[in-house]
N, C-alpha and C positions, 0 to 999 in steps of 0.2 A: 427419626433422625433430624438433627439440626440442619437448617438451610445453610448452603454454602455462603461464605462471606462475599459481599459485593465487591467487584473489582473496579477501581477507578480507571477511567480511560486515560491513556497516555496523552499528555498535552501535545499540541501541534508542534512540529519541529521548528527550531529557531534557525534563522539564516546563518550560514557558515561562511566565513571569509575565506577565500581561496586565492592563491597566486594566479596572475593572468598576465598576458603580454603587456608590454609597456603602454601600448596604444589604447588599451581598454581594460578597466578594472571590473571584476565580477560585481554583479548588481544584487544586493540583498532584496528580498521581497518587500521589506518594510519601506524601502526607498522608491519602489516602483509604483506605477499607477494602481490604485486600489482596484481589486478584482471583485466581482459580484459575490455575495454570500453563497457558499456552495450548498447544494442540497444534501440532505442526509444520505450517507452512503456513497458520495461522489468519489470517484477513483483517484487515488494519489499514486504518483509515479514511483516505481521501484527500480532498483539496480537490475539491469538485464532487459528492461523494456526497450522496445524500438520506437522512436519518435519520428514523426515527420514535421519539419518546421518550414513554414512558408512565409516569406515577406512579400506582400502583394506588390506586383509591378517590378520585382527584383528577382529575376530568374536565377541570377548568380548566387542568391542567398537561400535557394531552396535546398534543403538537406534532409536525408534520413540518417539519423544517428542512434547509436545504442548507448544507453546509460551505463557508464562504467561501474565496476564493483565499488568504487569509492563514492558513487552517487552523483557523479558530475558528467556533464557533456561539454564539448568544445564547439563554439559557433563563431564563424568569421566576423571580424570587427568587434566582437564582444569578448572573446576569450572563454575562460572556464566559467561555467554556470552550475551551481548546485541544484539538481533537479529532484533528487530522491526525497520523497515525503511531501512534495508539493503537488497542487492541482495543475493540470495543463494551463489553465487560465493564469495562474500565478507565474509560471515559467514564461508565458507570453509577455506578461508585464515586466519581468526581469530583462528579457531580451530587448523589448521596446526601450526600456530605460538605458540599456547599454548601447543602443544605436543612436541616441539623441545627438551626440557630438558629430555624427556622420551626415546629418541633414540640417539644412538651414531652416526649413519649415517643420511641419508635422511629420513624424515618423510614419511610414506606411504601416498598414495593419499587419500584425504578426499573428499567425495561426499555428498552434502546437496541437498535434493529434497523436494519440497513442495508437500505433498501427499493430503492434504486437505486444500485448501485456504479459510477456513470457517471464517477467521477473516476479509475478505473483505466484509463489509456490509454497506448499506446505507438505508435511509428511504425516502419515498415519501408521502407527505401529501397534503391535500387541495382538489381542484377540479379536481381529477382524478378518473377514474372508479374503480380502485382496489388499494387504498392506502395500504401501509404496509412497512415492512422491507424486503430487498432483499439481497441475497448472490449469486452474479453472478459467482464467481470463476474467474473473469477476470476484467480488467478495462473496464468501459463503459463511454460514454459521457452523457450529460444531456438529449439529445433526446432519447437515448437508455433507460435511467432510466425512462422516461415518458412512453415509450413503455412497459416496464416491469410492470408498474402500470396501464396498460390498456388504456393508452392514456388520454388526457384531456377530461373532461366532458363538457357538455354544459355550456356556460357562463364563462368558465375559462379565466382568464386574462393572456394570454400568453406573453404579453409585460412586465410583472412584475414578472416573475418567480424568486424566491430567492433560493440561495444555502447557507446554513449556515454551516460553516466549523470550527472545533476546531483547533486552532493554539496555541500550548502550553496551557496556562491557559486562553486564550482569545478566543472569538468567532468572526469570520470574516463573513461578509455578502457580497455576490456577486450577481449581478443582470444579468439576461439574457433576451433577447428579441426574442422570438420564433414565434410571431404571423405571420410575413411575410412568414415564411416557411410553414405555414399551409394554405396559400392562393394560388390560381392559379397565375402563373406568377413569382413566386419566383426565383431569380437568384443568381449568385455567390456573388454579392454585398450584398444581404440579408443574405447569410450565414456568410459573414465576419462581418456584423453588429450584428448578433445574439449573438456573444460571446459564442459559444458552448464549454463549459468547460468540462474537464474530471472529473468524479466523483472520490473522494478519500474516503477511508474507514472512516466511522463515519459521513459522510455528511448527511444533511437533506435537501431535495428538497421540497419547498413549492410552490404550484400553487394556487394563490388567486382566 
């Protein structure tokens, strides 16, 4: 059987302009202080995540906020900030930039932490032992997703596993071939051909 076509990774989200109170405009990431290069697999914020935001020395600006379904949060003196799809360090930079007009000198250090990554969800359907929706709190690949669903059931077609992913207003379908990995004698070439993809929030995995 021919190997599955490689899937190009989605580009990083572009800053979105949002309306904000008159005293402070939302800050795009490009205009904020440059953040360090993220490590591979670094967690990006999802709608539904709970964040803790702390401005050092400013107790009045300490907040726990939940990312709204539209991907935004509201923060005092800054207004609406687009958080979905960004690293916590990038949101720190956006808030810092939004606070610059409030301080004569340097803005105090801003810390953004994900305290409840509950927005990271995916579903597994079809011929698995325990189908359902899962909130792992971390990134997983398609093999780990099947494991969370109890593994494939008898007669599952592991050569035709589908991942349905929302990309903007469109749905993308990706196919993975996992059957060789469940047979004795599977090797590194089988792993390469399997197209073991990382699961993204909102994905639906279907095992026919």
